N, C-alpha and C positions, 0 to 999 in steps of 0.2 A: 349595416350601417344601424345599430337599436337604440330606443329614447326610453330615459328612465318616465314613469309618468304615473308611481307615488311608489316609494322607498323611506319602511325608517328611518329611526339617528345608527349612525357608526358605519354603512357599508362604503365604502374602501376601494382604490387599483391595491393590488397587491402583485410580487415577485415572487422567489426562495429568498426573499429577500438581500440590506444593504454593509455587507460582511466584509474587516478587512479595515474600522476607523472605529472602533473599540477608543481605543491609545487616545486618540481626538474626543470620550463622551460621548462617537454621534452610535446610540443601537441600532443594533441590526431590522427595528421591522418586518412585513414578513409576511406568510400567508402564516396562521396561525394554527393549520392542517395542509402543511406541504403534501402531507400523501395526498388528501382530499386535490388538491390547486396542483398534479403533477400528474391524476390521473386527470383530471377535468382537460386538460392538455391534452393527454395519451390523445381521448377518444377524435379531438381536432386534428390530430396527426401532426402539433407544435413543440414548442423544444421545450423541455423539465422548462426551466426558467422562466418560459412567457409569459405573462401579466396580466395576472384574472381576475374577478370581482370576486369581492371575500360579503358573502351580507351575512349577519349576526342574529339577522331579527326579518322577516319577516307577515308581514303578508306583503307583496311586495307586487310592483307591475309593467313591464317594460312592449312595446311598442317593435314589432320587424318598422320601417324605415322603406329600407333595401332588404334587400335579397340576401337572403346568409345563412351560411352553416352558422350550428353556435352548437355546445356543452351545454355544462348542467349535473351536478356529484353532490357529495356530500348532503344535508339534515334532507332526515326524509317529510316533505312539504305540498305537497297533494297537487307537483308542477300541471299547468295544461300549461294548450296552447290550441287556441282559438277552440277552451271547451272544453281539448282532447284529456284528457288524463296522460303521461310522458312515466316514465319509468323514473328510477331513481337518478337512475346512473348513467346517464344519458348522451348521445349526441341525435344531433338533423335537423333535415333543412327547417326554415324559416323564411313562408312566403311576405309579402312587402303585404302593412297592411294585416299581416297575424299582429295579439297581446297573445304574450305570456304570463300569466297569470304564479305567480309562487305564492303556496297555505301559507293557514302554519303549524311552525314546525310541529311536528308529534312524539322525534327520533332521528338526538344529535343537534348544535349549534348552529351548525354553519356551513352553512348552501354559494357554491363555488362556480360561475357563470362567464366559460371560456366564449371571447370568437379565433377567425380564422389566424393565424399568426401571433395573436396572443393581441392582447388590447392596447393601440395605440397610442400613446403617448408618453412622454419627452422621459429618457434615460438620468437622470442626477447620481453620480456619484453610485456608476458605476448598475443605476438603478432600477426599478421602474418601481416601488414601492413607492405609499400613505406616506411619511412618515412625521407623526401624528402632533408629540411634543415641535417641537420646529415649524413645522407648517411649506416641506415644502414633499416632491414627489407626486408620482401620483400621477391623482384626479385634480387639477391645479393648487394640490397638495390640500385636499379639501376629504369630505366627506360629497357622497354624491345624492345629489336632489331632481324633485323634479324638472323637467327640461334637456336633462345634460344626456348628450346621446355618446356614446361608444362608439367607438370600427374596431376594424380588425387590421392587422397589420397588411395582412397579406386577401386577396379576390379567393372565394370561397368556391366549389366545384362546382358547374352548375349542375347539373345531379346526383350532388351526394345523397349517398342510405345512410338510415341510422345504423348507432351500434349500441350498446351496453355494456354494461361491466357489472361485477359482483368487486368489490373492493374486499376485506379484511371485517368483521365484525369488531363492533365497541369494546362488547361485550364476554369473554369464555360463554359458554354453551352453562346453564345454569348456573351462571354466575351475576349475582344481583348488581354487585359493587365490577367498575374497569380496578381493573390488574393496571399500574405503572409500577415495571423494573429499572431500583435506584443501586445505584452509587456510592459504597462509604464517601462522606465530606471528611476534611481536616477532622475537625470541629464535632464529629459527628460523637465520639467518646469523649470528650466534653456537659452532654448528659445523663440524668442517669440512668439506674439500669429499666425503671422500673418510668417512664417517661419511651426510652429506646421501647423495650414489651409492650407498652401503647401501642404506641408506635405502628408497631408488623405487627399486629393483630388486630387491630379495630382504625372499621372505617373511620375513611372522615368525608363529609358532607359539604361538599359545593356550595359556598355565600355567595347569596344577589350582589356582593360590592368585585364579584367576580368583574376585569375585563382586559386589554388588548398588554395588561405593562404586570399584571399579575394575578391568579387564582387564588382567592382567594379561601380557605378554609375551618372549616370549625368543624374539633373532637376530641377527646382527653387532650388534658392541659397536657405541655412537654418542657419541664425543668432544664435548664442549662445550674449543671452540677459547678462551672470551671470558674476558677471568681476576677474579674476585674472584667473592663468594655475593650471587641478587639477592637480594635485602625480600621476605616475604610480598607475595605481592600475591590476587587474585578470578580465581577458577579456575568455570568451568562443563561441564556434559556435555560429552564432544568436547574436549575440550586431548587432548594426549600430551603428559605430563609424560616427563621424563628422570633421575630420581635421580643419582645415582655414580658404580653398579653399570653404569650408560648400557646398559640395559634397557629398552625403552618402557613406557607403564600410559595407556593410553585410560581419561578420569576420566568417570563412570558416575553413572549416577541419583539415585546415595545420595552423590556426592562433592561430599568438605570442599565452604569456602567462597574458604578461602585456601590460597593455597599457595607452597611457596617456589624447586622446582625449575623446575628450563627447562623452557618447550614447542619442541617442534620441529612442530609442527603441529596443525592443528584439524580432525577428521571434522567435517559440517558431516552438521546434522541430520535430512537427510535418508535418512540412511545409517546414522541407532544404529541403529536393527533390525534390522539384518546384524548388529554385536556386542551386541546380544540372545537375539542366533537361534545362535549361534557359541557352537560345544563347544571343553574341550579335548582339543587337535590341532588342530584347523583353523587354517587357517590365514589370513592376511589381505597384500595387497597392496596400497602405500598409491599412490596419484593424485594430483599435482595441481593445484588448476585455480588459477585465478583470480574476484576475485571476482561479476565480470559471468557467468561461467558460472555460477558458484553460483546468483547474480539467473533464467541459465539456468531448472538444471534446481529450481527453488522452485518457480516459476509453473508449469514442465513437468508436476511435479511433483502438483501444486496439483489446476490442470483434468486429470487422470488420479482421481483420485483420488475428484476431486466426481462423473465422466464415474461408474463406479463405483460409488460411494453413490444417487445417483438410477436406477442400474440394478436395486438391493439392493429400496429402495423399490415399485420399481414395479412390484417383482417379490410385497414382500409384496399390491403391493396388488390388485393380479388374487386371489391367495390367495386372501384375504379378500372378496373378489369371487364368487368359485366356494363356496365354505363355505358 
């Protein structure tokens, strides 16, 4: 069990989301960085979908109330346990009375904290994620505040060892922008040739107005040349819409289920975690791929993650044998 001593706004309990309710107008919610969320769980031997605490702002401070194993992944924030620095992506044992400090983020935008078996909150409509607009799910349907206590769904090993893991880099080596691979949408060709050339040539900057609903970008103005307004249509995380002002918005975990803005492209699911770890001021570059390439990326990513998960499972099994 851990207790929140201090925490900035917007920290919530999330899992991989509440799928299957778009027809009822209920969005997915879930972790903004699904890869980081899963890695945090793997470090503890949890199920991929076990609930974690998503912390989009720091500093934050927690007290270990009862001995427990825990894991941290995501943004670099100089985490310390009783003043002892911790690796960026790490799991280990916390003793009753110890204090976990998360400092200012220096790289990345979200930290994920996991407990054994996942954070124990009620399951609502098949998920433990916090649904912001509707105020249900997660921890009493709200953001975390000082005094809240989080408990894992299972008991931690009495003599757990520590593990660390290196996830994929946010940026490619030597690239100052974050690369996002995208597929064309139905309205891609409704934009002018000059706009399309600029969209795939120039970087777009993440603005401070970005949130869990959408990542607002600033860059070359995109002009739709087709005439007439569009009917509202279904949207999902990854869709890049372009409002009348010509600045794109990437729909994210808390996106609405319907929208009428034209779509210039869609970020593939395997790159959504990169948006979740982008900070205001970071820049994106977009690379168009086709459906065949997207399928290859999906298959290769799944194989890589399966290998990583098995490696961590093997390491945990060895630790338990040593203990």
